C-alpha positions as CSV (number, residue, x, y, z in Angstrom):
1,M,-8.7,7.4,-39.0
2,N,-11.0,10.2,-40.0
3,E,-14.2,8.5,-40.9
4,A,-15.6,11.4,-42.9
5,F,-12.5,11.5,-45.0
6,F,-12.6,7.7,-45.3
7,E,-15.9,8.0,-47.1
8,K,-14.3,10.0,-49.9
9,F,-12.8,6.7,-51.1
10,P,-14.9,4.4,-53.2
11,A,-15.9,1.1,-51.5
12,E,-13.4,-0.9,-53.6
13,E,-10.5,1.2,-52.0
14,H,-11.7,0.9,-48.3
15,E,-9.6,-2.1,-47.5
16,K,-6.4,-0.5,-49.0
17,R,-7.1,2.7,-47.2
18,R,-7.5,0.8,-43.9
19,K,-4.2,-1.0,-44.5
20,I,-2.4,2.3,-45.1
21,C,-3.9,3.8,-41.9
22,V,-3.0,0.8,-39.8
23,L,0.6,0.9,-41.2
24,M,0.9,4.6,-40.5
25,E,-0.4,4.1,-36.9
26,E,2.1,1.2,-36.3
27,W,5.0,3.2,-37.8
28,A,4.2,6.2,-35.7
29,N,3.9,4.0,-32.6
30,V,7.5,2.9,-33.1
31,L,8.5,6.6,-33.2
32,S,6.4,7.5,-30.2
33,H,9.0,5.8,-28.0
34,V,11.7,8.2,-29.3
35,E,12.3,11.4,-27.3
36,K,13.6,14.2,-29.5
37,K,14.7,17.7,-28.6
38,D,12.6,20.0,-30.8
39,P,15.1,21.4,-33.3
40,Y,13.0,24.5,-33.8
41,E,11.9,25.4,-30.2
42,E,14.6,25.5,-27.5
43,G,14.0,23.5,-24.4
44,V,11.0,21.5,-25.8
45,V,11.1,17.7,-25.9
46,R,8.8,15.9,-28.2
47,T,8.4,12.3,-29.5
48,G,9.2,11.1,-33.0
49,A,5.4,10.6,-33.5
50,D,4.9,14.4,-33.0
51,F,6.9,15.0,-36.2
52,F,5.3,12.1,-38.2
53,V,3.2,12.8,-41.2
54,D,0.8,10.1,-42.7
55,D,0.7,9.7,-46.4
56,G,-0.5,7.1,-48.9
57,F,-2.9,7.4,-51.9
58,Y,-5.8,9.7,-52.9
59,P,-9.3,8.5,-53.6
60,H,-9.8,6.7,-57.0
61,Y,-6.1,5.9,-57.3
62,T,-6.8,2.2,-58.1
63,K,-9.3,3.2,-60.8
64,Q,-6.7,4.9,-62.9
65,T,-5.4,3.2,-66.1
66,H,-1.9,3.3,-64.5
67,K,-1.3,3.6,-60.7
68,I,1.2,6.4,-60.4
69,L,3.3,6.9,-57.2
70,F,5.3,10.0,-56.5
71,I,8.0,9.8,-53.8
72,G,9.1,13.2,-52.4
73,R,11.9,13.9,-50.0
74,E,10.3,15.1,-46.8
75,A,7.1,16.5,-45.4
76,V,7.1,20.3,-44.7
77,S,5.2,22.3,-42.1
78,I,2.4,19.7,-41.5
79,W,3.7,17.6,-38.5
80,N,1.3,15.2,-36.9
81,H,-1.2,15.4,-39.8
82,D,-2.4,13.3,-42.7
83,Y,-0.7,14.6,-45.9
84,I,-3.3,13.0,-48.1
85,E,-6.3,14.6,-46.3
86,L,-4.8,18.0,-46.2
87,L,-3.6,18.1,-49.7
88,L,-6.8,16.7,-51.3
89,D,-8.7,19.6,-49.6
90,A,-6.1,22.1,-51.0
91,Y,-6.2,20.6,-54.5
92,N,-10.0,20.5,-54.7
93,N,-10.4,24.0,-53.3
94,N,-7.4,25.6,-54.8
95,A,-9.3,28.7,-55.7
96,T,-9.6,29.6,-52.1
97,K,-6.9,27.5,-50.3
98,K,-3.2,27.8,-50.7
99,I,-0.4,25.2,-50.3
100,G,1.9,27.1,-48.1
101,E,1.9,30.5,-49.7
102,H,1.1,29.4,-53.2
103,S,-1.8,28.3,-55.4
104,I,-1.4,25.0,-57.3
105,G,-0.2,26.8,-60.4
106,Q,2.4,28.7,-58.5
107,S,3.7,25.7,-56.6
108,P,6.3,23.9,-58.8
109,M,6.0,20.6,-57.0
110,H,2.3,20.2,-57.1
111,R,1.9,21.8,-60.6
112,R,4.5,19.3,-62.0
113,M,2.8,16.3,-60.3
114,M,-0.5,17.3,-61.9
115,Y,1.0,17.8,-65.3
116,L,3.0,14.5,-65.2
117,A,0.1,12.4,-63.9
118,Y,-2.3,13.8,-66.5
119,G,0.2,13.1,-69.3
120,I,1.0,9.6,-68.1
121,L,-2.7,8.7,-67.7
122,H,-3.0,9.7,-71.4
123,D,-0.2,7.3,-72.3
124,G,2.3,10.1,-72.9
125,K,0.5,11.2,-76.1
126,L,-0.4,14.8,-75.1
127,P,2.1,17.5,-76.0
128,Y,3.2,19.7,-73.1
129,H,1.3,22.8,-74.4
130,E,-2.0,21.0,-74.3
131,V,-1.6,19.9,-70.7
132,R,-0.3,23.4,-69.7
133,N,-3.3,25.0,-71.3
134,L,-5.6,22.9,-69.2
135,K,-4.0,24.5,-66.1
136,A,-2.9,22.6,-63.0
137,S,-5.7,24.3,-61.1
138,K,-8.4,22.8,-63.3
139,I,-6.8,19.4,-63.1
140,A,-6.6,19.7,-59.3
141,A,-10.2,20.8,-58.9
142,D,-11.5,17.3,-59.9
143,F,-8.5,15.5,-58.5
144,G,-9.3,12.4,-56.4
145,T,-12.9,12.3,-57.6
146,E,-14.7,9.9,-59.9
147,K,-14.4,12.3,-62.9
148,G,-10.8,13.4,-62.2
149,I,-7.3,11.8,-62.1
150,S,-5.6,10.5,-59.0
151,F,-2.3,9.1,-57.8
152,A,-0.4,8.0,-54.7
153,F,2.1,10.1,-52.8
154,M,4.6,9.2,-50.1
155,N,7.4,11.2,-48.4
156,F,10.8,9.5,-48.2
157,S,11.1,11.0,-44.7
158,K,7.9,11.3,-42.8
159,Y,9.4,13.7,-40.2
160,S,8.0,17.1,-41.0
161,N,10.6,19.9,-41.5
162,E,9.1,22.7,-39.5
163,G,12.1,25.1,-39.9
164,P,11.5,28.7,-40.9
165,D,13.1,28.1,-44.3
166,A,11.8,24.6,-44.8
167,N,10.4,25.3,-48.2
168,K,13.8,26.3,-49.5
169,H,16.2,24.0,-47.6
170,R,15.9,20.3,-46.8
171,D,16.7,19.1,-43.3
172,A,19.1,16.2,-44.0
173,G,19.7,15.7,-40.3
174,L,16.0,15.3,-39.6
175,M,15.7,12.9,-42.5
176,N,18.5,10.7,-41.2
177,A,17.0,10.8,-37.7
178,F,13.7,9.5,-39.2
179,F,15.4,6.5,-40.7
180,A,17.4,5.8,-37.6
181,D,14.4,6.1,-35.4
182,S,12.2,3.9,-37.7
183,K,14.5,0.9,-37.2
184,L,13.8,-0.3,-40.7
185,E,16.3,-3.1,-40.2
186,K,13.8,-4.7,-37.8
187,R,10.6,-4.0,-39.8
188,N,10.8,-2.4,-43.2
189,F,7.8,-0.1,-43.1
190,F,9.0,1.6,-46.3
191,Q,8.7,-1.5,-48.4
192,E,5.4,-2.5,-46.7
193,E,3.9,0.8,-47.8
194,L,5.2,0.2,-51.4
195,A,3.6,-3.2,-51.3
196,I,0.2,-1.8,-50.2
197,L,0.3,1.0,-52.8
198,D,1.2,-1.6,-55.5
199,P,2.0,1.1,-58.1
200,D,2.4,0.6,-61.8
201,I,5.0,3.4,-62.1
202,I,7.1,5.3,-59.6
203,I,8.5,8.8,-60.0
204,T,11.1,9.8,-57.5
205,M,12.3,13.4,-56.8
206,N,16.1,13.1,-56.8
207,L,16.1,11.0,-53.6
208,W,19.8,10.0,-54.0
209,E,21.0,13.5,-53.4
210,T,19.1,14.4,-50.3
211,G,21.9,14.0,-47.8
212,V,20.4,10.7,-46.5
213,E,23.1,8.3,-45.4
214,P,23.8,5.6,-47.9
215,Q,22.9,2.8,-45.5
216,Y,19.4,4.1,-45.0
217,L,18.9,4.3,-48.8
218,E,20.1,0.7,-49.1
219,I,17.7,-0.5,-46.4
220,A,14.7,1.4,-47.9
221,F,15.3,0.1,-51.4
222,D,16.9,-3.3,-50.4
223,K,16.3,-5.9,-53.2
224,L,13.8,-3.7,-55.0
225,F,16.2,-2.7,-57.8
226,V,16.1,-5.0,-60.8
227,P,19.8,-5.6,-61.7
228,G,21.1,-4.0,-64.9
229,P,22.0,-0.5,-66.2
230,C,19.5,2.3,-66.6
231,E,17.6,1.8,-69.9
232,Y,17.2,5.6,-70.3
233,K,19.5,8.1,-68.8
234,T,19.8,11.8,-69.6
235,D,20.8,14.9,-67.7
236,D,17.1,15.3,-66.7
237,A,15.8,11.7,-66.1
238,N,16.8,8.1,-65.7
239,L,14.8,5.0,-65.9
240,C,15.4,1.9,-63.8
241,F,13.1,-0.9,-62.6
242,F,11.8,-2.1,-59.3
243,K,10.2,-5.5,-58.4
244,I,7.2,-5.0,-56.1
245,N,4.6,-7.7,-55.4
246,G,6.3,-9.9,-58.0
247,K,5.8,-7.2,-60.7
248,I,8.6,-5.4,-62.6
249,I,7.7,-1.7,-62.6
250,P,9.4,1.4,-64.0
251,R,11.0,3.9,-61.7
252,I,11.9,7.3,-63.1
253,D,14.1,9.6,-61.1
254,L,13.9,13.3,-61.9
255,F,15.3,16.5,-60.4
256,H,13.6,17.5,-57.2
257,F,10.3,19.1,-58.0
258,T,11.1,22.5,-56.6
259,A,14.2,22.9,-58.7
260,R,14.5,25.9,-60.9
261,K,14.1,24.0,-64.1
262,S,11.8,24.0,-67.1
263,D,8.5,22.1,-66.6
264,K,8.6,21.1,-70.2
265,I,12.3,20.3,-70.8
266,S,13.3,18.8,-67.5
267,Y,10.2,17.0,-66.4
268,Y,7.3,16.6,-68.8
269,D,9.0,15.8,-72.1
270,P,11.5,13.2,-70.7
271,V,8.8,11.4,-68.8
272,M,6.4,11.3,-71.8
273,D,9.3,10.1,-74.0
274,I,9.9,7.2,-71.6
275,V,6.2,6.4,-71.4
276,Q,5.8,6.3,-75.1
277,N,9.0,4.8,-76.2
278,H,10.6,2.8,-73.4
279,L,7.7,1.1,-71.5
280,K,5.4,-1.7,-72.4
281,W,2.2,-1.2,-70.5
282,K,0.3,-4.3,-69.8
């Protein structure tokens, strides 16, 4: 655990941050016993831990009016690093640092997360044009600080896709290898992470069409789904519910966040409609 980065979290979040760090260490330790041929470098053998990317929550996450968790598909080009630490630095210094080759505003995934989180944390009442006019870069500059917004983020697969076209094409084989190597049937690290993060709302990025084998999806989400039909289902979004830590929480599934879709029509407006008209915040 990076002690300097640890101090960016308020004192009230130190225990939760430690729990996440311990969980990531124990998860990576299971993967450290797995020998893997490097799919990108011929003749090189690595361990599963070499591909592993930590994630969790950003500073001041628990201080938000609603604790938002985004779940993406896979880490990309950051193996053996802490996603949260790297991305917070990129967010806060987005005028000089890029995410891959793009600024926050140019990156569909990170721009959309900023817009959605900002809108949700204002109870879905802000029209899209107001949030867009703020600019994702301005939201990101104060992100994870006392005066800004925050959220949690986890990758469905924590093996980083290091392929030359990783930003364009998912590596379903690597994702399946991650679930097989994690041996979640023995210890469900995925659900342990969800329990620590204890979100109030989850937004997933089209996880059910990733190419991950159905049995791994079933293990990861075993007994989390609250039985019943989706209460909101359109071509752009669907709403179901999970039960985590004894609480019933909404889970909204959208297109993947790099899809060539309208920020407003396919992401922002459907989520704000759900937040305003289909949820009862406590």
